[in-house]
N, C-alpha and C positions, 0 to 999 in steps of 0.2 A: 029638766035640769041635767046638763051634761056632766059626765064624770071624766076627769083627766087621768090618763094612764101614766105610769111611771116614765115611759118614753117621752110623753108630752111634757111632763114636768121637767125632765132633764133638758129637753129641747128649749124650753122657755128660759131655763137658767143659763144655758150656754149661749143662747141667742142674744140675751140682754138687749142692748140698744143696737139696731142694725147700723146706725150711723157710725158707731165706734168701730164696728167690724169693717165698714167701708173705708174709714180712715186708716185702719191697720192694713187693709189690703193695698191702699195707695202707698203707704210708707214702705211696705215690703217690696212692692214692685219698683218703687223708686230706688231703694237700697240695692236691689239686685241689678238694676240698670246702671246705676252709678258704679257699682263694683265691677260690672262687665266693661264699662267704659275705661275705668282705671286700669283694668287688666289688659285691655287692648292697647292702651297707651304704653304700658310697661313692656309689651312685646314689640310694638312698632315704633314708638316715639317716646322714649323715657324722659326726654327733656320737657315735654309739654303734655299735661293731662287735663281733662276738663276741669277738675277741681283747682289745680294750680293755675290754669289759665284764667279762670274766673277770679281767683284771688289776685293775680297780677293785674287784671283789668280794674279791680276795685282799688288797688294801690295806685294805679295810674290816674284814676278819676278823682280820688279824694283830694280836697284842697289841703294846702300845707297845715292849716290850723288843726284839721282832723287828724292828720298824720302825727303832728306833734303831741296832741292829746293822747293818742293811742300809745305812743312811746312813753309818755309820762305815767300813764295809768298801768301799763303792762310791761314796760321795759323791753328786754330782749325776748319776752314771751309774746310779743305782739302778733307774730305770725301764727302761733298756735291758736291764739284767740280768734284771729281772722278765719282760719280754717274751720274752727269750731262754729263760728257764726255762719259760714257758708253751708256747712252740714246741717245746722239747725234750720236755716231758711229752706234748704232743699227738702228737709223732712216736713216742714209746714206746707210747702207747695205740693209735696207728694200726698199728704193727708187730704188736702183740699181737692186734689185731682181724684182721689178715691171717692170723696163725697159727691163731687160733681158727676162722676161717671155713674154712680148709683142713682142720682136724681134724673139724669137724662143721658142716654147713650151718645158718646162722642164728645161731651163737654170735657170730661177728664182727659181724654186723649188729646184734645186741642191744647189744654194747658201743658200737658207733657211735651207736646210738640213744640210749643213756644219756649219752654225751658231748654229743650234740646237745641233750638235755634240760637238761643242766647249762649249756650255752651259752645256751639260751633263757631259763632262769631268771635268769642273770646279766644278760642284756640287758633283760628287761622290768622288772627291779627297779632299774635305774639311773634316777636322778631326771630326767635329760634325755632319756630314751628316748621316741620318738614311737611311735604305734601300728604304723606300717610297719616299725619297727626289728626287730620280731619275725620278719620274713620272712628276715632274714639268717641266723640260726642254723638255721632250718628248711631253707633252701636248702642250707646247708653240710651238714647231716645227710643230706638226701635224696640229694644228689650223691655224697657219700662212700659211702652204702649201695649205690647203683646201681653205681657203679664198682667197689666192692669185690666185689660179687656177680659182675659181669662178669669181672673179672680172676681171681677164684677159680675160676670155671667153666672158663675157658680154661687155667688152670694145671692143673686136674684132668684135662683131656684130654691134657696133655703128660706129667705126672709118671708115670702108669701105664705109658706107653710105654717107660719104662726097664726094665720087667720083661721085655720081649720085644724084644731087639735085632733090628734088621733090618726093623722095621715101617716101611713107607713113610710112614705118617702122622706119624711122630715129627718130621721136619723141618717139616712143615706145622703141627703143633701148637705146636712151639717158635716158629715164625715168628708164628703167630697171637697167642700170649701176649706175646712180646716187642714186637710192634707195638702191642698194646693198652697194654702197660706204658709204652712210649715215648710213645704218644699222650696217655695220662693225665698223664704227667710234663710234657709240652709244654703241655698245657692248663693245668696248675697254674702254670707259668712265665708263660704269656700272660696269664692272669687276674690274677696278682700284678702283672705289669708294667702292665697297663691300670689296675688299682686305684691304683698309685703315680702314674701320669700323671694319672688322674682326680682324685686327691686334690690334686695340685699345681695342676691346672687350676681346681679349684673353690675354691682358697684365694684368694678375691677380696680378702681382707684384705691379703695381701702386696702386691698391685698398688696398692690404695688407699693403703696406708701409704707406698709408694715415691713416690707423687705428692703426698702430703699436705704442706702447709706449716703448721707450728705457729704459733698466734697469738702476738703479742708479749705478754709479761707486763705486767699493769697494775702489779703490785708485783714488780719484779725482785729476784733474790737479791742480797744484799750481796756486794761484791767479796771474793775470798779475800785475807785480810790477809797482808802480808809476814811471812815467818817461820812461816807455818802449815805449810809443806812443808819437811821437813828433808833435807839432802843426805847421806843415808845409803844406801849401795848395799844393795839387797835389801829395804828397808823397804816396806811396803804403800803404794801411791800414795794421796795424800789423796782423790782421786776415783777410784772404781773404774770402769774401762772397761766398757761394756755387754757386750762379748764375754767378760769375765772375771767378771762378776757371777754370784753363786751362784743356782741355781734349785732350789727344793724345793717341790713341790706334789703333788697326787694325780692329775694329768692325764697319762695315758699318751701321748695324742696332743694336740698343742697345738690348742686350738679355733681355727677359722678363722671369725671373725665379720665379716660385711659391715657396715661402719660405718654406711652409710645406713639399714640395717635395725635397728641397735642402739637399744635404749631402756633407760632406768633408771627403775624405779618405786620410790616411797617409800610403804610401806603400814604397816598395824598401828595402833598407838596414836597416831594423828595426827588433827588437826582436819580435814584434807583430804588425800586421796591426791594425789600429784604424779607426773607422768611427763615425762621429758625425753628428747629424741633427741640424737644426736651433734652435729648442726649447732648446736642450741640451747646445748649445753654449750660448744662451742668459741667461741661468741659471748660467753660470760660473762667478766668480768674475772679474768684468770688471775694466780695467785700462783706465784712461783718460789722454791724453797727447796732448800738442801743438807740432806739428811736421811740418816742412817745407819740401815739396817734390819738385823735379825738374825733368824735362825731359832732357835726354842727348842731344836732338836736340836743346836745348836752346842756341842760339847764345849769344856772349858777349853783354850784354845790353838787352837781350830778355825778354819776359814775360811768358815763359813756366815754371813758378815756382809759388808756392802759399803756404800759411801757414794756417793751419786749426786746429781746436780742434777735435781730433779723439778719439773715444770710441771703445775699443776692448779688446779681451782676448789675453795675450801675447802668441806668437807663440811657445816660448820655453816650455810653459806648455803642449801644445798638443804634441810637439815632445818628451817631457819627458815621456808621456804616452806610446809612441810607442817604445822608447828606440833605438836611432840610434846606429848602429854597428860601431866598430872600422874601420877606413879607409874611412868612408864617409866624404866628405868635401863640399857637395853641396846639396841643395834642389831644385828640379825642380818643380815649381808650375805651374798648368795648369788652364786656364780659361775655362768657359763654351763654349766659341767660338773657343777653340783649341789653343789659344796663350799660349806660355810658357815663363818662366823666370828662369834662373839659379842663385840662390842666395847662397853666401857662408854660410855654415852651422853655422859657428862661429857667423855671424851677426844675426842669428835667435835664438841663444842660449845664447848670452852674456846679459849684463844688459842694453842694449839700448832700450828695450821695443818695439821690432818689434811686431806689432799687427795684429790680425785677426779682422779688423775693421768692425763694424756694424753701427757706428754713425759718423756724420761729422757736426761739428758746432752746436751741440745740436739737431739734427734731424737724422732720419734714413738716411743711405747713399742714395743720389740721384741715380736714375736708371743708368744714364750715368757715374756715378763715382763708379759703381761696386756693386750695390745692388743685393743680400742681404749682401755679404761678400767680402772684398778685403784685400790685404796685404798692410801694411804700414811699411817700414823699414827705420829708420833714417840713414842718411849718405850715402845712395846708390841711384844712378839714377834709375828712374822708369823702364828702360828696363831690369834691373836685379833684380827687387824687387816688383814693385807695381802692382801685378797681380789683375785685377778686375774680378768679377764674378767667384770667386775662387771655384774650385771643387776637386783639388787633390794636395797633397804634396808628392813628391817622393824623398825619401832620397837616394842619389846616389853620384857619383864622377864626377868632371869636366872632367876626362879622359874618362868617359863613356857616358855622356849626355851633350847636349848643349841646351841653350834657343833659342827662335825664332830668335833673331837678331844676335847671334854670327856667324852662317854660312853666314850671309849677310854682313860681313865686320866690325862688331862691336866687342869690347873686351868681354871677358867672366867675367871680374870683372869691377864694375862700381862705385868706390868711388867718391862722389861729390867733385869737386874741389873748392877751395876758390875763390869766385867771389864777385864783387860789381857792383852797377848800380846807375847811376844818373837819378832820376825820374823828378826832376825840376831844372832848366827850361828845356824844351824839346829842343833837338838839332835843330838848325836853327831858333829858336825864337829870337825876338828882345826884350831886356829888358831895362828899364831906368837906367841911370848912377846913381852911388851911391853904397849903400850896396846891393849886389845881393845875395839872399838866394839860396843856393844849398842844395838839399836833395835827399835821396834815401835809398837804402837797401843794406846790405851785408850779405853773408852767408858762412858758412863752417860747415855744419851739422855734429854733433857728435864731433866737435872739438871746435867750438865757435870762436868768433871774439873779438880781444882786441884793434884793432885800425883801423880807416879809415882815409885816407888822400886824399887831392886834390892837383893838380898842375895846374897852369895857364900858357899856352904858354911854356910848358916844363921848367918852373922855379922850384924853390924849392918846396918840398912837404909841405903842410900845414895840420895840424891835425884837423879833424872834431870832432864835438861833437857826441859821440856815445851814443845812448839811452840805458837804462837798458835792460837787456835780460830776456826773459821768461825762456829759457834754451839754452844749446849749440846746441840743435836740431832744433832751429828756426832761422829765419833771424833776423837781427838787423836793426833798422832805424838809420840814421845819418843825420846831418845837419851842414852847415858851411856858415856864412855870409862873403862875400869878397867885399871890396871896389874896384869898377872898374870905370874907366873913359871911355868916348866914344871910341869905336873901336871894332875890331873883335878879338875873343878869342877862343882858343882851351882849353878845360877843360878835364882833365883825373882824374880817381879815382882808388884807389887801397885799398885793405884790407889786414890785417895781422891776421892770426889765433892766437888762444890762446897759441900756442906753440912758437909763435914768427916768424913763417914762412910767408913771404909776398906772395901774389899771383904773379904769373909770368907775366912779360911783354911780353913774347914770344907769338906770335899769332899762334893759332892752330884751325883747323876746328872742328866741332862737332864730326865727326867720327875720330877715332873709340871709344873714351872714354871721350868726352866732350871738349867744346871749351875753349880756354884760351886767355889772353890778357887783356889790360886795356879798359874799356868802355870809349869812347871818344866822346865828343859832341862839337859842334861849336855854339857859341852865339854871337849876335851882340848887343853891348851896345850903346845906343844913348841918 
């Protein structure tokens, strides 16, 4: 009968299940490889990294229904969730690679190579990818494979020693593997930390924005009229603070654009191509306007809408410099990250003050809202107008070009539909009997609102008090006090635009051109 030494006992306790150590080796190798790839991207091609490229490929591939579900479930945190899912899948694949490599040499390496090929394909197919961007996924794959083979080899010298207790090489083999595993993990952490610091250090845009002074508007916004903001607790503020403004786009990482290097080109069906830089744009006579913008993915009663004070140069002025040719009916705007929107040419050349915006609520555009320049077009959903990080305007035709979302099941025109929302009380809340105050907002950009009504339990419509308007391009606040006795109530709201056309009761999903129906809440009066 054999006797285990203390070293043997410690070896068995540490060894545990070899499969778990193999999986850990795979995860460590994968983490170090991905971190090295992201670091390479940060040094050579900050706009495109393996993780963001894979995320972009997922966004491109998912059908509209999946995209809408993600927005409904996670709201503006959808990109964080997507990145977390990519990291989780990468971790699972890395663990599997570690297990396969322990089972048979080369199997785990093959899986790592396939993952690297997927990353390479995603990177090189991104519109904003530079030639050197391809190096990042290659570096990630090579480092992952080298570390995986190294860790697998050291684990192999340790695992068999469990068969023969008392062998002196067991502690040495264990130490060799654990040191390699710890070193690999530390390398992943260091590379990831350096990448984060590097990304922040290279975000020149942030420093420029902080020291930038916006030009005074040649045409200032009209003063907000008295009575435009109602004293109702819980109602959406008339002007949405930048920190609370919704953000929906396809950029997993916010582009960091150096304003002195920024240029905007006007190309396509024009008499002459035009290019302006940021200094030239800032020297133009600026227009200031309150404008409410909305995302087409905003469900009935949703919060993907906001009102801000925008400062910019009218798009029509720049287009006039280029001279659109006869037959053109669309402008395809392109973002720094490759995203595009197709906007009716008429909407950019009429009197609605579509802007090349540089300011938002009295400060330079926040980075996540399009700094240094974005488009703002009253009356159109963002998917056909609100291009952030703007770099090009191509004058063209709807028959010849399409924006990003049109081939993915969305319409090519996106006029905002008349909608209204109940902000207070919140659905499902209990309120005391007596006069219950209802309040909210309504909008029909570029048309205006002339009436908001509520109905209780499908009874007659009751007209609410409509606040004064800033302009037809902004939302309106409304309020109504209703005497209610204890019980359960269904409350609905509807708005009528300035042409006398009420919003439709017919329910429609957000795709392909915006949701419709009455916002309905349920309250308990006690």
